[in-house]
C-alpha positions as MATLAB code, in Angstrom:
seq = 'MTKLNYLDNTYLFESEAIFVEVKENEKGKAVILDKTIFYPQGGGQPADKGKIISGDTIFIVNDVRIDEVGIVWHFGEFSNGQFKIGDKVILKIDKDRRKLNAKLHSAGHLLDCAVSKMEIENLYPTKGFHFPDGPYVEYDGMIKNPTEAILILQKNVDELIAQDLLVEKKDLSPEETQAKNIWTPTGKSARVINFAGFSMCGCGGTHVNKASEIGKIIIRKIKFNQGKTKIAYSVV';
ca = [
     186.107   48.514  -92.215;
     189.596   48.934  -91.112;
     191.328   46.216  -89.224;
     192.424   47.690  -85.765;
     195.856   46.193  -85.101;
     196.404   48.444  -82.117;
     193.858   46.385  -80.144;
     196.296   43.414  -80.258;
     199.485   45.089  -79.046;
     199.972   48.541  -77.400;
     203.656   48.295  -78.030;
     203.497   47.695  -81.694;
     204.934   50.974  -82.874;
     205.688   50.009  -86.517;
     203.809   47.795  -89.061;
     202.869   47.425  -92.658;
     199.438   48.015  -94.444;
     197.992   48.448  -97.795;
     196.991   51.899  -99.122;
     193.365   52.093 -100.114;
     192.421   55.699 -101.036;
     192.600   59.299  -99.954;
     189.434   60.899  -98.692;
     188.542   64.348  -97.556;
     186.071   65.946  -95.361;
     185.712   69.273  -93.303;
     188.744   68.023  -91.168;
     190.979   67.891  -94.304;
     192.700   65.156  -96.225;
     192.910   61.608  -94.885;
     194.736   58.389  -95.936;
     192.584   55.167  -95.751;
     194.306   51.809  -95.234;
     193.202   48.175  -94.870;
     194.503   48.053  -91.348;
     196.323   50.322  -88.829;
     198.223   50.588  -85.672;
     197.156   54.257  -85.386;
     194.674   54.785  -82.494;
     191.802   57.130  -83.416;
     190.695   59.674  -80.845;
     187.808   58.439  -78.579;
     186.957   56.970  -75.237;
     188.694   59.752  -73.525;
     192.047   59.027  -75.220;
     193.823   61.257  -77.885;
     194.810   59.996  -81.250;
     198.229   58.770  -82.224;
     200.546   60.828  -84.435;
     203.257   59.601  -86.770;
     204.030   58.821  -90.425;
     202.857   56.546  -93.229;
     205.743   55.823  -95.713;
     206.092   54.128  -99.033;
     209.520   54.500 -100.595;
     210.187   58.229 -100.872;
     206.597   59.232 -100.253;
     205.748   60.323  -96.816;
     202.364   61.163  -95.192;
     202.570   62.987  -91.844;
     199.695   61.904  -89.602;
     198.526   64.592  -87.103;
     195.084   63.365  -86.272;
     193.194   60.015  -86.449;
     189.362   59.376  -86.296;
     187.119   56.404  -87.011;
     183.774   56.787  -88.731;
     180.304   55.225  -88.074;
     181.073   52.320  -90.420;
     184.542   51.406  -88.837;
     186.901   53.076  -91.311;
     189.897   54.793  -89.783;
     190.743   58.254  -91.265;
     194.505   59.178  -90.915;
     194.387   62.972  -91.210;
     197.488   65.020  -92.288;
     199.536   65.964  -95.343;
     201.984   64.508  -97.907;
     205.364   65.928  -97.338;
     206.609   64.270 -100.540;
     204.762   62.464 -103.390;
     201.510   60.400 -103.383;
     200.620   56.849 -102.707;
     199.105   54.724 -105.436;
     196.150   52.262 -104.816;
     197.470   48.979 -103.509;
     200.793   50.323 -102.396;
     202.350   48.647  -99.433;
     203.062   51.243  -96.750;
     204.992   51.373  -93.474;
     203.287   52.861  -90.501;
     205.335   54.528  -87.760;
     203.715   55.909  -84.733;
     205.062   58.293  -82.195;
     206.017   55.687  -79.510;
     206.575   58.107  -76.661;
     203.148   59.541  -77.256;
     201.499   56.150  -77.417;
     203.160   54.866  -74.255;
     202.072   57.952  -72.334;
     198.481   57.769  -73.508;
     198.338   54.014  -72.661;
     199.678   54.743  -69.054;
     197.224   57.586  -68.580;
     194.264   55.312  -69.813;
     195.212   52.458  -67.682;
     195.766   54.690  -64.732;
     192.155   55.944  -65.022;
     190.891   52.451  -65.006;
     193.211   51.510  -62.034;
     191.979   54.638  -60.163;
     188.385   53.410  -60.707;
     189.376   50.101  -59.026;
     190.840   52.077  -56.078;
     187.528   53.923  -55.845;
     185.557   50.724  -55.848;
     187.601   49.391  -52.903;
     186.198   52.353  -50.894;
     182.532   50.843  -51.311;
     180.870   54.273  -51.487;
     177.209   53.997  -52.049;
     175.432   55.765  -54.866;
     178.722   56.509  -56.688;
     178.721   55.502  -60.324;
     181.416   55.953  -62.917;
     180.338   58.085  -65.917;
     183.371   59.014  -67.993;
     187.075   59.334  -68.140;
     189.338   61.951  -69.665;
     192.886   60.437  -70.276;
     194.619   63.183  -72.034;
     198.001   64.385  -70.704;
     196.448   67.871  -70.005;
     194.480   67.285  -66.905;
     193.357   63.734  -66.766;
     190.454   62.656  -64.442;
     187.680   60.233  -63.886;
     184.117   61.379  -63.195;
     181.242   59.872  -61.204;
     177.615   60.531  -60.483;
     177.317   60.884  -56.796;
     179.381   62.391  -54.030;
     182.567   61.493  -52.078;
     182.377   63.023  -48.729;
     185.400   64.385  -46.918;
     187.579   64.790  -50.097;
     190.788   65.517  -48.120;
     190.440   62.215  -46.249;
     189.301   60.499  -49.431;
     192.628   61.557  -51.350;
     194.675   59.822  -48.714;
     192.602   56.647  -48.879;
     192.644   56.649  -52.656;
     196.453   57.262  -52.790;
     197.051   54.333  -50.428;
     194.739   52.096  -52.567;
     196.358   52.971  -55.923;
     199.856   52.535  -54.419;
     198.852   49.063  -53.223;
     197.319   48.048  -56.477;
     200.414   49.059  -58.467;
     202.610   47.148  -55.942;
     200.530   44.078  -56.611;
     201.337   44.512  -60.305;
     197.863   43.465  -61.382;
     197.550   42.214  -65.088;
     195.434   43.982  -67.495;
     192.941   41.352  -68.956;
     191.374   41.928  -72.434;
     188.596   39.914  -74.054;
     186.230   40.291  -77.003;
     182.599   39.549  -76.341;
     179.839   38.683  -78.627;
     176.629   40.981  -78.755;
     174.749   38.316  -76.727;
     177.468   38.304  -74.043;
     177.706   42.117  -73.828;
     173.890   42.291  -73.355;
     173.872   39.631  -70.730;
     176.640   41.458  -68.812;
     174.878   44.882  -69.377;
     177.781   46.300  -71.254;
     177.090   48.813  -74.055;
     178.183   47.989  -77.543;
     177.193   49.171  -81.111;
     174.267   47.071  -82.298;
     175.278   43.744  -83.810;
     179.063   44.234  -83.161;
     181.312   42.532  -80.599;
     182.724   44.615  -77.732;
     186.313   44.627  -76.367;
     186.210   44.643  -72.496;
     189.209   45.220  -70.280;
     189.785   44.875  -66.519;
     192.496   44.774  -63.987;
     192.702   41.150  -62.502;
     190.255   40.690  -59.771;
     188.131   43.802  -60.711;
     184.977   44.131  -62.831;
     185.277   44.543  -66.657;
     184.080   47.400  -68.736;
     183.872   48.067  -72.416;
     186.876   49.894  -73.727;
     188.630   50.172  -77.135;
     191.605   52.164  -75.832;
     195.330   51.223  -75.591;
     196.477   49.844  -72.244;
     199.722   48.648  -70.547;
     200.035   44.976  -69.733;
     200.309   45.262  -66.046;
     199.986   47.954  -63.342;
     203.726   48.286  -62.756;
     204.089   49.721  -66.313;
     201.979   52.789  -65.262;
     204.671   54.107  -62.890;
     203.215   56.140  -60.070;
     199.760   57.588  -59.920;
     199.291   60.800  -58.037;
     195.648   61.709  -56.827;
     195.689   65.463  -57.309;
     192.302   66.558  -56.161;
     188.609   65.603  -55.652;
     185.891   68.063  -56.761;
     182.134   67.856  -56.406;
     179.780   69.947  -58.593;
     176.177   69.719  -59.775;
     175.771   66.023  -58.615;
     179.155   64.851  -60.036;
     182.485   64.013  -58.483;
     185.625   64.564  -60.476;
     188.859   62.929  -59.389;
     191.943   64.454  -61.043;
     195.142   62.507  -61.260;
     198.691   62.565  -62.897;
     201.184   59.860  -63.768;
     204.859   60.181  -63.062;
];
């Protein structure tokens, strides 16, 4: 299992690790390390990109995934040389990409807080898409009068950012997650996050530390289709 250091600090853009091995599957060649700051795609958030370096040897990381046993696969290609087992390597992620993805992910959660303030009956969050290309949050249920709702949501998110709410993070035990009705893989702890004063949810993504770091959230449109409401947003 790879130690996930990105969970501890979103703004850690460079770190050290130990090279374990190179593995391959249908996606290509991947470097395996004992720990990583590279975020693996999942939870509606894209993977980090960057470089893994040891001396003159450089591995260009263009995709990252985590497997069912918790091993992180850094996919890419060597631009020079090869690592040896046990080598100390330097990890450097694309910091601008990381910061944007963290803002978009946190913005999706803050948007959900703004929706909860509207107290709409029979509206339940189902998923979020936090990629730069068309981010949105989706709900089971319907928001009536979307034109009016956009104005209310925009006011709500503006107020929440102005309050500069802190992002709170916590690891729960399997028993705690069960008691709070939060899904987690069997037998494993769950990381939960929430903006101060709002309900927590399970999330392994990267996040800003406080609402003001997001910038401004723009509510772009609200669309209802086949029993689901999709709220599209952007961050500027």
